[in-house]
BAKOL-573857 format. One line per field, with one value per atom (N, C-alpha, C, CB): residue number from 0; atom name; x, y, z. Coordinates in Angstrom, 3 decimals, m for minus. Atoms other than C-alpha are relative to their C-alpha. Glycine has a CB too. Layout:
REM residues N
pos <- c(NUM  ...)
site <- c(CA  ...)
east <- c(X  ...)
north <- c(Y  ...)
up <- c(Z  ...)
***
This chain:
REM residues 196
pos <- c(0  0  0  0  1  1  1  1  2  2  2  2  3  3  3  3  4  4  4  4  5  5  5  5  6  6  6  6  7  7  7  7  8  8  8  8  9  9  9  9  10  10  10  10  11  11  11  11  12  12  12  12  13  13  13  13  14  14  14  14  15  15  15  15  16  16  16  16  17  17  17  17  18  18  18  18  19  19  19  19  20  20  20  20  21  21  21  21  22  22  22  22  23  23  23  23  24  24  24  24  25  25  25  25  26  26  26  26  27  27  27  27  28  28  28  28  29  29  29  29  30  30  30  30  31  31  31  31  32  32  32  32  33  33  33  33  34  34  34  34  35  35  35  35  36  36  36  36  37  37  37  37  38  38  38  38  39  39  39  39  40  40  40  40  41  41  41  41  42  42  42  42  43  43  43  43  44  44  44  44  45  45  45  45  46  46  46  46  47  47  47  47  48  48  48  48  49  49  49  49  50  50  50  50  51  51  51  51  52  52  52  52  53  53  53  53  54  54  54  54  55  55  55  55  56  56  56  56  57  57  57  57  58  58  58  58  59  59  59  59  60  60  60  60  61  61  61  61  62  62  62  62  63  63  63  63  64  64  64  64  65  65  65  65  66  66  66  66  67  67  67  67  68  68  68  68  69  69  69  69  70  70  70  70  71  71  71  71  72  72  72  72  73  73  73  73  74  74  74  74  75  75  75  75  76  76  76  76  77  77  77  77  78  78  78  78  79  79  79  79  80  80  80  80  81  81  81  81  82  82  82  82  83  83  83  83  84  84  84  84  85  85  85  85  86  86  86  86  87  87  87  87  88  88  88  88  89  89  89  89  90  90  90  90  91  91  91  91  92  92  92  92  93  93  93  93  94  94  94  94  95  95  95  95  96  96  96  96  97  97  97  97  98  98  98  98  99  99  99  99  100  100  100  100  101  101  101  101  102  102  102  102  103  103  103  103  104  104  104  104  105  105  105  105  106  106  106  106  107  107  107  107  108  108  108  108  109  109  109  109  110  110  110  110  111  111  111  111  112  112  112  112  113  113  113  113  114  114  114  114  115  115  115  115  116  116  116  116  117  117  117  117  118  118  118  118  119  119  119  119  120  120  120  120  121  121  121  121  122  122  122  122  123  123  123  123  124  124  124  124  125  125  125  125  126  126  126  126  127  127  127  127  128  128  128  128  129  129  129  129  130  130  130  130  131  131  131  131  132  132  132  132  133  133  133  133  134  134  134  134  135  135  135  135  136  136  136  136  137  137  137  137  138  138  138  138  139  139  139  139  140  140  140  140  141  141  141  141  142  142  142  142  143  143  143  143  144  144  144  144  145  145  145  145  146  146  146  146  147  147  147  147  148  148  148  148  149  149  149  149  150  150  150  150  151  151  151  151  152  152  152  152  153  153  153  153  154  154  154  154  155  155  155  155  156  156  156  156  157  157  157  157  158  158  158  158  159  159  159  159  160  160  160  160  161  161  161  161  162  162  162  162  163  163  163  163  164  164  164  164  165  165  165  165  166  166  166  166  167  167  167  167  168  168  168  168  169  169  169  169  170  170  170  170  171  171  171  171  172  172  172  172  173  173  173  173  174  174  174  174  175  175  175  175  176  176  176  176  177  177  177  177  178  178  178  178  179  179  179  179  180  180  180  180  181  181  181  181  182  182  182  182  183  183  183  183  184  184  184  184  185  185  185  185  186  186  186  186  187  187  187  187  188  188  188  188  189  189  189  189  190  190  190  190  191  191  191  191  192  192  192  192  193  193  193  193  194  194  194  194  195  195  195  195)
site <- c(N  CA  C  CB  N  CA  C  CB  N  CA  C  CB  N  CA  C  CB  N  CA  C  CB  N  CA  C  CB  N  CA  C  CB  N  CA  C  CB  N  CA  C  CB  N  CA  C  CB  N  CA  C  CB  N  CA  C  CB  N  CA  C  CB  N  CA  C  CB  N  CA  C  CB  N  CA  C  CB  N  CA  C  CB  N  CA  C  CB  N  CA  C  CB  N  CA  C  CB  N  CA  C  CB  N  CA  C  CB  N  CA  C  CB  N  CA  C  CB  N  CA  C  CB  N  CA  C  CB  N  CA  C  CB  N  CA  C  CB  N  CA  C  CB  N  CA  C  CB  N  CA  C  CB  N  CA  C  CB  N  CA  C  CB  N  CA  C  CB  N  CA  C  CB  N  CA  C  CB  N  CA  C  CB  N  CA  C  CB  N  CA  C  CB  N  CA  C  CB  N  CA  C  CB  N  CA  C  CB  N  CA  C  CB  N  CA  C  CB  N  CA  C  CB  N  CA  C  CB  N  CA  C  CB  N  CA  C  CB  N  CA  C  CB  N  CA  C  CB  N  CA  C  CB  N  CA  C  CB  N  CA  C  CB  N  CA  C  CB  N  CA  C  CB  N  CA  C  CB  N  CA  C  CB  N  CA  C  CB  N  CA  C  CB  N  CA  C  CB  N  CA  C  CB  N  CA  C  CB  N  CA  C  CB  N  CA  C  CB  N  CA  C  CB  N  CA  C  CB  N  CA  C  CB  N  CA  C  CB  N  CA  C  CB  N  CA  C  CB  N  CA  C  CB  N  CA  C  CB  N  CA  C  CB  N  CA  C  CB  N  CA  C  CB  N  CA  C  CB  N  CA  C  CB  N  CA  C  CB  N  CA  C  CB  N  CA  C  CB  N  CA  C  CB  N  CA  C  CB  N  CA  C  CB  N  CA  C  CB  N  CA  C  CB  N  CA  C  CB  N  CA  C  CB  N  CA  C  CB  N  CA  C  CB  N  CA  C  CB  N  CA  C  CB  N  CA  C  CB  N  CA  C  CB  N  CA  C  CB  N  CA  C  CB  N  CA  C  CB  N  CA  C  CB  N  CA  C  CB  N  CA  C  CB  N  CA  C  CB  N  CA  C  CB  N  CA  C  CB  N  CA  C  CB  N  CA  C  CB  N  CA  C  CB  N  CA  C  CB  N  CA  C  CB  N  CA  C  CB  N  CA  C  CB  N  CA  C  CB  N  CA  C  CB  N  CA  C  CB  N  CA  C  CB  N  CA  C  CB  N  CA  C  CB  N  CA  C  CB  N  CA  C  CB  N  CA  C  CB  N  CA  C  CB  N  CA  C  CB  N  CA  C  CB  N  CA  C  CB  N  CA  C  CB  N  CA  C  CB  N  CA  C  CB  N  CA  C  CB  N  CA  C  CB  N  CA  C  CB  N  CA  C  CB  N  CA  C  CB  N  CA  C  CB  N  CA  C  CB  N  CA  C  CB  N  CA  C  CB  N  CA  C  CB  N  CA  C  CB  N  CA  C  CB  N  CA  C  CB  N  CA  C  CB  N  CA  C  CB  N  CA  C  CB  N  CA  C  CB  N  CA  C  CB  N  CA  C  CB  N  CA  C  CB  N  CA  C  CB  N  CA  C  CB  N  CA  C  CB  N  CA  C  CB  N  CA  C  CB  N  CA  C  CB  N  CA  C  CB  N  CA  C  CB  N  CA  C  CB  N  CA  C  CB  N  CA  C  CB  N  CA  C  CB  N  CA  C  CB  N  CA  C  CB  N  CA  C  CB  N  CA  C  CB  N  CA  C  CB  N  CA  C  CB  N  CA  C  CB  N  CA  C  CB  N  CA  C  CB  N  CA  C  CB  N  CA  C  CB  N  CA  C  CB  N  CA  C  CB  N  CA  C  CB  N  CA  C  CB  N  CA  C  CB  N  CA  C  CB  N  CA  C  CB  N  CA  C  CB  N  CA  C  CB  N  CA  C  CB  N  CA  C  CB  N  CA  C  CB  N  CA  C  CB  N  CA  C  CB  N  CA  C  CB  N  CA  C  CB  N  CA  C  CB  N  CA  C  CB  N  CA  C  CB  N  CA  C  CB  N  CA  C  CB  N  CA  C  CB  N  CA  C  CB  N  CA  C  CB  N  CA  C  CB  N  CA  C  CB  N  CA  C  CB  N  CA  C  CB)
east <- c(1.282  5.167  m0.356  0.207  0.625  2.839  m0.341  m1.246  0.322  2.578  m0.951  1.408  1.017  m0.395  m0.222  m1.493  0.138  m0.457  m1.561  1.103  1.505  m4.062  m0.140  m1.001  m0.077  m3.292  0.388  1.248  m0.430  m3.028  1.137  m1.302  m1.072  m0.461  1.304  0.277  m1.406  2.787  0.903  0.401  m0.912  4.388  0.130  m0.285  0.009  3.459  0.797  m1.532  m0.586  4.605  1.383  m0.695  m1.269  7.863  0.707  0.220  m0.536  8.577  0.203  m0.853  m0.165  7.809  1.113  m1.189  m0.980  10.028  1.540  m0.115  m1.370  12.937  0.344  0.109  m0.448  12.642  0.298  m0.959  m0.272  13.181  m1.157  0.923  0.990  9.563  m0.446  m1.064  0.495  8.329  m1.711  0.726  1.426  4.521  m1.036  m0.108  1.105  1.258  m0.757  m0.897  0.990  m0.754  m1.439  0.524  1.413  m4.432  m0.783  m0.550  0.757  m5.998  m1.423  m0.096  1.299  m9.004  m1.026  0.115  1.082  m12.187  m1.154  m0.555  1.360  m14.427  m0.063  0.009  0.371  m16.297  0.251  m1.425  m0.622  m14.438  m1.165  1.240  1.050  m16.669  0.649  m1.177  m0.883  m15.271  m1.125  0.577  0.777  m16.927  0.729  m0.654  m0.671  m14.136  0.321  1.245  0.075  m13.302  1.649  m1.023  m1.390  m9.347  0.722  0.620  m0.697  m6.949  0.674  1.183  m0.597  m5.019  m0.940  0.888  1.142  m8.178  m0.674  m1.000  0.628  m9.450  0.709  0.025  m0.844  m6.463  0.293  1.352  0.048  m6.427  m1.113  0.199  1.284  m9.996  0.040  m1.307  0.099  m9.700  1.024  0.487  m1.057  m6.469  m0.657  1.352  0.545  m8.127  m1.123  m0.499  1.044  m11.178  0.658  m0.928  m0.572  m8.935  0.700  0.848  m0.680  m6.970  m0.840  0.944  1.020  m9.948  m0.808  m0.878  0.697  m11.703  0.921  m0.447  m0.951  m8.598  0.209  1.369  m0.178  m8.039  m1.191  0.101  1.045  m11.615  m0.268  m1.056  m0.055  m11.346  0.891  0.089  m1.316  m7.861  0.748  0.789  m1.037  m6.283  0.123  m0.258  m0.149  m4.866  0.854  0.948  m0.724  m3.024  1.351  0.010  m1.389  0.263  0.109  0.908  m0.044  m0.255  m0.076  m1.140  0.032  0.040  m0.587  1.335  0.533  m2.331  0.272  m1.409  m0.312  m1.185  m0.894  1.380  0.826  m3.683  0.505  m1.217  m0.606  m2.780  m0.811  1.467  0.656  m4.310  0.768  m1.664  m0.799  m2.725  m0.789  1.353  0.742  m4.247  0.963  m1.272  m0.525  m2.990  m0.831  0.520  0.853  m4.097  0.467  0.077  m0.416  m3.842  m1.007  0.260  1.023  m5.572  m1.125  m0.403  1.225  m7.882  m0.679  m1.035  0.671  m8.902  0.753  0.063  m0.506  m8.479  0.144  m0.833  m0.126  m7.021  0.358  0.901  m0.301  m7.495  0.632  m1.365  m0.431  m6.816  m1.035  0.113  0.847  m7.967  m1.020  0.962  0.820  m10.958  0.374  m1.519  m0.431  m9.452  1.063  m0.896  m1.168  m6.492  m0.347  0.524  0.432  m8.367  0.138  m1.715  m0.096  m8.729  1.331  m0.639  m1.307  m5.169  0.811  0.550  m0.767  m3.908  m0.357  m0.451  0.407  m6.087  0.576  m1.321  m0.518  m4.839  1.650  m0.152  m1.391  m1.183  0.232  0.570  m0.086  m1.704  0.051  m1.559  0.145  m2.895  1.125  m1.362  m1.131  m0.027  1.456  0.065  m1.179  2.605  0.480  m0.185  m0.401  4.871  m0.559  m0.271  0.467  3.320  0.305  m1.719  m0.149  3.385  m1.127  0.502  1.162  1.066  0.432  m0.832  m0.189  0.836  m0.518  m0.694  0.302  0.842  m0.265  1.013  0.351  m0.815  m0.268  m1.239  0.274  m0.580  m0.456  1.353  0.231  m2.346  0.144  m1.405  m0.526  m1.270  m0.823  1.563  0.825  m3.429  0.703  m1.756  m0.551  m1.886  m1.017  1.411  0.996  m4.270  1.025  m1.519  m1.179  m1.896  m0.819  1.279  0.631  m2.822  1.173  m0.752  m1.144  m0.455  m0.065  0.701  0.155  m0.561  m1.425  0.929  1.509  m4.343  m0.621  m0.050  0.750  m5.016  0.149  0.847  0.061  m5.885  m0.215  m1.516  0.081  m5.370  0.484  0.924  m0.337  m4.684  0.843  m1.035  m0.986  m1.918  m0.394  1.540  0.417  m3.125  0.584  m1.534  m0.677  m1.095  0.173  1.530  m0.182  m0.169  1.190  m1.055  m1.022  2.535  m0.292  1.139  0.185  2.489  1.363  m1.003  m1.235  5.085  m0.346  0.388  0.189  5.292  0.733  0.636  m0.789  6.086  m0.267  m0.402  0.030  6.917  0.596  0.866  m0.329  6.910  0.596  m1.210  m0.386  8.674  m0.996  1.272  0.943  6.846  0.310  0.213  m0.123  5.836  m0.663  m0.500  0.691  5.153  m1.089  0.703  1.106  1.798  0.477  m0.713  m0.593  3.791  0.413  1.178  m0.501  5.513  m1.249  1.122  0.967  2.286  m0.933  m0.690  0.778  0.486  0.746  m0.196  m0.989  3.547  m0.187  1.705  0.182  3.330  m1.350  0.245  1.427  m0.582  m0.162  m1.220  0.163  m0.235  0.564  0.902  m0.617  1.997  m1.078  1.232  1.043  m1.085  0.456  m0.388  m0.589  1.138  m0.874  1.423  0.778  m1.066  m1.029  m0.324  1.334  m4.325  m0.156  m0.480  0.280  m3.647  0.673  0.425  m0.822  m1.946  m0.883  1.572  0.660  m3.387  0.731  m0.028  m0.646  m2.759  0.579  1.143  m0.387  m1.978  1.339  m0.269  m1.305  1.641  0.670  0.689  m0.800  4.299  1.224  0.009  m1.227  7.336  1.118  0.129  m1.120  9.477  0.031  m0.224  0.079  8.431  0.476  m1.294  m0.442  9.005  m0.364  m0.315  0.069  7.356  1.032  m1.287  m0.952  10.134  0.948  0.696  m0.849  12.033  m0.622  0.242  0.633  9.459  m0.216  m1.303  0.212  9.699  1.357  m0.139  m1.011  11.698  0.579  m0.416  m0.469  12.028  m1.175  0.444  1.029  10.039  0.597  m0.325  m0.137  9.903  m0.557  m0.394  0.511  9.478  0.400  m1.426  m0.378  9.531  m0.368  m0.642  0.136  10.042  m0.982  1.566  0.780  8.530  m1.487  0.588  1.301  5.549  m0.876  0.069  0.627  4.867  m0.250  0.966  0.157  5.419  m1.070  1.123  1.229  2.722  0.073  m0.302  m0.091  4.143  1.040  m0.061  m1.045  6.194  0.522  m0.233  m0.407  8.195  0.935  0.743  m0.638  10.424  m0.765  0.635  0.964  7.501  m0.600  m1.029  0.721  5.809  1.016  m0.385  m0.944  8.947  0.227  1.208  m0.071  9.240  m1.104  0.337  1.098  5.778  m0.200  m0.956  m0.108  6.450  0.938  0.453  m1.022  9.342  m0.504  1.102  0.774  6.981  m0.725  m1.002  0.749  5.276  1.006  m1.064  m0.877  8.376  1.513  m0.228  m1.364  11.905  0.759  0.575  m0.554  12.786  m0.889  0.982  1.192  9.879  0.324  m0.780  m0.274  11.853  0.453  0.710  m0.527  13.178  m0.899  0.595  0.950  11.661  m0.661  0.783  0.723  9.301  0.872  m1.422)
north <- c(m0.118  3.694  m1.192  0.796  1.214  0.975  0.233  m0.396  m0.120  0.571  m1.101  m0.199  1.109  m1.378  0.186  0.090  0.082  m2.326  m0.414  m1.118  0.536  m2.367  m0.771  1.203  0.689  m4.540  m1.489  0.776  1.460  m8.140  m0.096  m0.976  0.155  m7.415  m0.456  1.451  0.421  m9.577  0.924  m1.271  m0.865  m7.017  1.216  0.342  m1.350  m3.988  m0.439  0.530  0.404  m6.096  m0.306  m1.138  0.068  m6.897  1.338  m0.881  m1.381  m3.255  0.492  0.924  m0.530  m2.231  m0.532  m0.146  0.826  m5.119  0.583  m1.545  m0.364  m4.015  1.237  0.000  m1.314  m0.520  0.208  0.927  m0.074  m1.398  0.231  1.022  m0.189  m0.972  m1.176  0.510  1.190  m3.280  0.244  0.195  m0.374  m3.510  m1.329  0.720  0.944  m5.579  0.098  0.190  m0.080  m6.637  m0.445  m1.029  0.311  m6.341  0.452  0.706  m0.234  m6.418  0.580  m1.262  m0.339  m4.251  m0.797  1.077  0.717  m6.049  0.735  m1.013  m0.964  m2.925  m0.050  1.589  m0.134  m2.828  1.325  m0.306  m1.251  m0.287  0.829  m0.395  m0.639  2.618  1.218  0.383  m0.978  4.787  1.131  m0.608  m0.946  8.266  1.049  0.488  m0.954  10.166  m0.722  0.545  0.388  10.209  m0.055  1.070  0.050  11.055  m0.882  1.189  1.260  8.238  0.423  m0.526  m0.255  10.044  0.268  1.081  0.056  10.915  m1.226  0.729  1.265  7.388  m0.989  m0.658  0.934  5.740  0.605  m0.342  m0.493  8.179  m0.130  1.201  0.439  7.677  m1.405  0.126  1.380  3.908  m0.152  m0.966  0.035  4.149  0.596  0.951  m0.596  6.395  m0.743  1.455  0.899  3.938  m1.071  m0.516  1.129  1.118  0.266  m0.633  m0.354  2.938  0.420  1.014  m0.295  4.353  m1.187  1.043  1.227  1.100  m0.797  m0.809  0.673  m0.508  0.793  m0.205  m0.877  2.495  m0.101  1.309  m0.028  2.437  m1.351  0.369  1.326  m1.356  m0.227  m0.974  0.494  m1.707  0.833  m0.671  m0.974  1.500  0.254  1.280  m0.090  2.441  1.417  m1.510  m1.330  5.410  m0.193  0.383  0.190  6.225  m1.248  m0.315  1.106  4.245  0.708  m1.093  m0.449  4.650  m1.018  0.361  0.919  2.852  0.375  m0.145  m0.249  2.523  m0.694  m0.404  0.402  2.143  0.301  0.527  m0.308  1.846  m0.657  m0.475  0.771  1.133  0.507  0.243  m0.352  0.942  m0.308  m0.771  0.210  1.123  0.279  0.877  m0.195  1.177  0.455  m1.056  m0.959  3.633  0.071  1.503  m0.276  3.598  0.845  m1.303  m0.967  6.410  0.065  m0.375  m0.383  7.217  m1.254  0.989  1.269  3.501  m0.619  m1.011  0.641  2.060  m1.365  0.226  1.480  m1.448  m0.542  m0.481  0.650  m3.392  m1.412  m0.142  1.292  m6.883  m0.889  m0.588  0.663  m9.202  m0.978  m0.841  1.087  m11.438  m1.444  0.354  1.267  m14.235  0.115  m0.672  m0.056  m15.305  0.666  m1.462  m0.707  m14.129  1.652  m0.466  m1.678  m10.601  0.463  0.397  m0.318  m10.545  0.048  m0.980  0.053  m11.416  1.311  m1.417  m0.976  m8.668  1.381  m0.093  m1.013  m6.195  0.321  m0.597  0.021  m7.055  0.382  m1.328  m0.235  m7.112  1.640  m0.716  m1.476  m3.441  0.854  0.515  m0.469  m2.504  0.069  m0.697  0.382  m3.906  1.263  m1.462  m1.059  m1.457  1.437  m0.401  m1.576  1.565  0.197  0.340  m0.481  3.719  0.007  1.263  m0.173  3.570  0.561  m1.407  m0.554  5.031  m0.955  1.340  0.570  3.407  0.926  m0.862  m0.915  5.289  m0.779  0.862  0.631  4.243  1.204  m0.838  m1.091  6.309  m0.698  0.745  0.166  6.157  0.897  0.385  m0.807  7.252  m0.534  m0.277  0.243  7.448  0.551  0.640  m0.493  7.604  m0.074  m1.067  m0.152  8.841  0.425  1.243  m0.228  8.688  0.435  m1.351  m0.441  10.781  0.933  0.538  m0.805  12.178  0.467  1.104  m0.554  12.069  0.569  1.130  m0.739  13.672  m1.079  1.617  1.208  11.560  1.059  m1.341  m0.805  13.127  m0.968  1.432  0.712  11.821  0.604  m0.314  m0.325  12.167  m0.814  m0.246  0.832  11.138  0.582  m0.101  m0.523  11.427  m1.217  0.714  0.898  9.545  0.322  0.111  m0.052  8.881  m0.588  m0.626  0.587  8.171  m0.225  0.892  0.587  6.318  m0.322  m1.415  0.603  5.972  m1.387  1.072  1.133  2.599  m0.369  m1.218  0.417  1.596  m1.469  1.071  1.275  m1.906  m0.206  m0.826  0.333  m3.308  m0.744  m0.804  0.936  m5.113  m1.371  m0.077  1.175  m8.359  m1.041  0.054  1.081  m11.683  m0.387  m1.149  0.683  m13.384  m1.193  m0.523  1.142  m16.490  0.284  m0.498  m0.516  m14.587  0.497  1.225  m0.451  m13.139  m1.231  1.095  1.221  m16.573  m0.787  m0.980  0.801  m18.166  0.733  0.006  m0.724  m15.448  m0.187  1.519  0.242  m15.510  m1.329  0.283  1.506  m19.339  m0.218  m1.056  0.034  m18.855  0.363  1.043  m0.383  m17.252  1.242  m1.219  m0.987  m14.533  1.285  0.136  m1.317  m11.624  0.095  0.539  m0.053  m12.608  0.779  m1.343  m0.861  m10.650  1.204  m0.610  m1.333  m7.612  0.982  m0.265  m0.976  m4.365  m0.041  1.440  m0.083  m4.218  m1.240  1.100  1.338  m7.912  m0.460  m0.018  0.380  m7.878  0.693  0.274  m0.479  m7.398  0.156  m0.698  m0.550  m5.350  m0.750  1.473  0.586  m7.290  m1.538  0.213  1.315  m10.791  m0.320  m0.434  0.266  m12.498  0.850  m1.156  m1.053  m9.832  1.119  0.679  m0.966  m7.678  m0.011  m0.074  0.027  m8.728  0.748  m1.435  m0.660  m6.882  1.607  m0.706  m1.326  m3.594  0.884  0.008  m0.623  m1.094  1.126  0.372  m1.253  1.928  0.397  1.334  m0.900  3.768  1.181  m0.661  m1.238  7.245  0.317  0.770  m0.055  7.675  m1.003  m0.087  0.845  5.549  m1.422  0.435  1.485  1.812  m0.716  m0.751  0.634  0.887  0.401  0.419  m0.411  2.867  m1.124  1.533  1.057  0.232  m1.338  m0.287  1.363  m2.656  0.095  m0.295  m0.121  m1.295  1.024  m1.339  m0.890  1.269  0.755  m0.490  m0.750  4.302  0.460  0.937  m0.120  3.905  1.302  m1.340  m1.353  6.987  1.002  0.440  m0.972  9.087  m0.054  m0.044  0.438  7.323  0.369  m1.685  m0.390  7.849  1.569  m0.663  m1.247  11.445  0.663  0.566  m0.366  11.974  m0.262  m0.602  0.403  10.252  0.933  m1.438  m0.876  12.553  1.262  0.239  m1.162  15.437  m0.387  0.488  0.273  13.725  m0.426  m1.018  0.788  11.796  0.423  m1.672  m0.170  12.753  m1.145  0.380  0.979  9.274  m1.287  m0.119  0.872  7.197  m1.610  0.344  1.245  3.815  m0.355  m0.382  0.415  4.105  m0.608  1.111  0.850  2.135  1.080  m1.100  m1.065  4.190  0.359  m0.569)
up <- c(1.028  21.552  m0.398  m1.284  0.496  20.509  m1.424  0.816  1.648  16.652  m0.278  m1.059  0.557  15.178  m1.509  0.752  1.441  11.411  m0.202  m0.669  0.399  10.256  m1.281  m0.166  1.577  7.275  0.113  m1.046  0.117  6.570  m1.102  m0.415  1.201  3.642  0.606  m0.843  m0.360  4.099  m0.418  m0.547  0.395  2.020  0.899  m1.291  m1.008  4.492  1.065  0.622  m1.217  7.338  m0.271  0.615  0.139  5.850  m0.238  m0.967  m0.082  5.041  1.331  m0.664  m1.271  8.441  0.935  0.611  m0.731  9.773  m0.182  m0.561  0.540  7.678  0.443  m1.460  m0.484  8.757  1.450  m0.336  m1.392  12.307  1.048  0.137  m0.950  13.613  0.832  m0.638  m0.982  16.591  m0.082  1.859  0.213  15.882  0.099  m1.504  0.030  16.020  m1.230  1.126  1.267  13.092  0.437  m1.281  m0.216  13.527  m1.249  1.312  1.240  9.984  0.118  m0.707  0.291  9.362  m0.830  m0.523  0.804  8.334  m0.528  0.773  0.517  7.486  m1.303  0.335  1.454  4.497  m0.564  m0.216  0.576  2.273  m0.733  m1.080  0.683  1.095  m0.686  0.970  0.828  m1.813  m0.019  m1.683  0.396  m1.994  m0.770  1.069  0.706  m3.680  m1.331  0.779  1.287  m7.235  m0.569  m0.798  0.390  m7.580  0.711  0.087  m0.412  m7.033  1.428  m1.206  m1.291  m4.193  1.074  m0.080  m1.023  m2.392  0.456  m0.461  m0.136  m2.868  1.145  m1.427  m0.848  m1.182  1.344  m0.703  m1.353  1.587  0.954  m0.071  m0.834  2.386  0.486  m0.851  m0.307  2.336  1.396  m1.413  m1.060  4.529  1.440  m0.530  m1.374  7.085  0.577  m0.157  m0.506  7.264  0.640  m1.054  m0.628  8.175  1.223  m0.853  m1.292  10.601  1.030  m0.161  m0.970  12.471  0.373  m0.496  m0.362  12.590  0.860  m1.242  m0.936  14.260  1.299  m0.692  m0.917  16.457  1.155  m0.702  m0.753  17.666  0.814  m0.840  m0.712  18.611  0.821  m0.721  m0.653  19.736  0.450  m0.726  m0.356  20.267  1.471  m0.677  m1.610  23.643  0.090  0.787  m0.350  25.241  m0.476  1.586  0.414  23.514  m1.122  1.372  1.158  20.109  m1.131  m0.016  1.352  16.525  m0.898  m0.455  0.757  14.233  m1.482  0.342  1.436  10.593  m0.960  m0.300  0.904  7.927  m1.357  0.246  1.220  4.276  m1.213  0.050  1.068  0.777  m1.247  m0.084  1.298  m2.702  m1.162  m0.128  1.247  m6.099  m1.034  m0.146  1.279  m9.544  m0.987  m0.427  0.878  m12.084  m1.522  0.622  1.344  m15.909  m0.876  m0.656  0.704  m17.836  0.718  m1.384  m0.861  m15.096  0.348  m0.745  m0.276  m14.776  1.285  m1.337  m1.242  m11.205  m0.147  1.134  m0.107  m11.005  1.226  m0.871  m1.320  m7.850  m0.282  0.912  0.134  m7.264  m1.010  1.471  1.089  m10.150  0.701  m1.086  m0.528  m9.476  m0.640  m0.281  0.472  m11.581  m0.726  m0.690  0.956  m13.761  m1.383  m0.261  1.312  m16.927  0.321  m0.445  m0.401  m15.275  0.085  1.458  m0.332  m14.235  m1.283  0.997  1.380  m17.835  m0.873  m0.886  0.630  m19.100  0.478  0.039  m0.891  m16.553  m0.475  1.641  0.345  m17.438  m1.427  0.264  1.693  m21.210  m0.263  m0.894  0.290  m20.992  0.612  0.545  m0.564  m18.851  m0.681  1.040  0.500  m20.771  m1.019  m0.707  0.824  m22.699  0.179  m1.245  m0.309  m21.018  1.442  m0.269  m1.421  m17.873  0.704  0.111  m0.659  m15.195  1.530  m0.030  m1.251  m11.594  1.198  0.001  m1.168  m8.296  1.234  0.247  m1.140  m5.342  1.250  m0.330  m1.261  m1.816  1.025  0.523  m1.076  1.066  1.193  m0.035  m1.387  4.579  0.974  0.065  m1.038  7.560  1.247  m0.011  m1.232  10.985  1.073  0.087  m1.141  14.062  1.216  0.242  m1.120  16.943  1.239  m0.398  m1.377  20.531  0.825  0.652  m0.572  22.393  1.156  m0.939  m1.093  25.956  0.108  m0.062  m0.288  26.062  m1.157  1.089  1.377  22.470  m1.135  m0.574  1.048  19.503  m1.350  0.323  1.457  15.882  m0.876  m0.171  1.187  12.424  m0.847  m0.685  1.206  9.712  m1.031  0.266  1.146  6.341  m1.222  m0.132  1.338  3.029  m0.954  0.288  1.228  m0.113  m0.546  m1.059  1.048  m2.359  m1.334  0.468  1.262  m6.085  m0.953  m0.693  0.341  m8.026  m1.651  1.049  1.502  m12.048  m0.208  m1.151  0.263  m13.149  m1.593  1.057  1.465  m16.911  m0.205  m0.892  0.201  m17.940  m1.479  0.283  1.487  m21.122  m0.680  m0.116  0.647  m23.830  0.734  m1.687  m0.569  m22.517  m0.852  1.313  0.856  m24.536  0.500  m0.226  m0.356  m24.411  1.056  m1.328  m0.761  m23.228  1.410  m0.703  m1.346  m20.394  0.762  m0.169  m0.748  m19.320  0.413  m0.738  m0.411  m19.153  1.177  m1.290  m1.028  m17.328  1.293  m0.450  m1.355  m14.639  0.554  m0.118  m0.721  m14.173  0.440  m0.910  m0.514  m13.886  1.555  m1.064  m1.300  m10.856  1.231  m0.037  m0.890  m8.984  0.870  0.891  m0.667  m7.823  m0.203  m0.455  m0.175  m9.223  0.582  m0.963  m0.514  m7.654  1.285  0.197  m1.219  m4.367  m0.185  1.327  0.121  m5.830  m0.897  m0.739  0.884  m7.099  m1.269  0.585  1.487  m10.906  m0.318  m0.179  0.607  m11.040  0.092  m1.334  m0.114  m10.200  1.196  m1.258  m0.932  m7.582  m0.473  1.056  0.513  m8.345  0.588  0.286  m0.782  m5.820  m0.415  1.661  0.281  m7.269  m1.365  0.199  1.186  m10.503  m1.138  m0.222  1.137  m12.558  m0.086  0.078  0.057  m11.746  m1.189  1.151  1.278  m14.917  m1.118  m0.483  1.042  m16.805  0.220  m0.202  m0.436  m14.984  m0.635  1.748  0.650  m17.189  0.693  m1.198  m0.865  m14.757  0.899  m0.962  m1.056  m11.898  0.276  1.471  m0.446  m10.963  1.187  m0.816  m1.516  m7.311  1.027  0.019  m1.054  m4.242  m0.369  1.293  0.361  m4.871  1.111  m0.011  m1.105  m1.487  m0.082  1.402  0.140  m2.361  m1.008  m0.597  0.924  m5.169  0.756  m1.269  m0.960  m2.833  0.731  1.008  m0.865  m0.616  1.141  0.613  m0.965  1.849  m0.048  1.074  m0.025  1.645  1.259  m0.719  m1.355  4.603  0.140  0.451  m0.201  4.139  0.329  m1.039  m0.459  4.042  1.396  m0.865  m1.233  6.916  1.210  m0.058  m0.908  8.991  0.154  m0.380  m0.299  8.177  0.571  m0.968  m0.643  9.120  1.606  m0.714  m1.366  12.490  0.664  0.137  m0.619  13.043  0.406  m0.877  m0.444  13.413  1.259  m1.095  m1.070  16.232  1.069  m0.317  m0.949  17.954  m0.310  m0.204  0.235  18.161  m0.553  1.150  0.388  17.855  m0.183  0.801  0.046  16.419  0.057  m1.339  m0.195  16.583  1.156  m0.787  m1.295  19.907  1.110  0.538  m0.963  22.965  0.728  1.077  m0.946  25.247  1.186  0.589)
***
């Protein structure tokens, strides 16, 4: 079975590799269009757009294209990647000493025995930060680490020292709920990670 990751995220690539997948990375460059309002529906819609884009261009017989999208939500406000350091600081200031949600949508376009179908799902994880001083926020923002991350932080990086607790899948916060992904694949293949 051929797996294609339709994402340029180094974190998703690392998670899939750690899980034992052998895959090709072909990032989708499709212009994302949001028509939904609920966070869960938004991430599933965006993940589906990415997966279908790559499947239409590069899909083959007997392959699985994996599309994913992650957003951070606080009090119904969607927090994507900050446009600059000032916005990153503002986001983190808002999240400090509070609980927010991380949603990751995953869409699998599966080509199997001449049949193509899609499985799309999401996972949500609650993340609570400790209080964070202005000095610590500035220090972190100046590293540049927040600029390519939804919500302006990476739970697996230097900002981890400010994460008080999580409720849900840790890997979901990193960018890909690999356990749920594997369980979904089990419904399709007896041994998703075995060689064909």
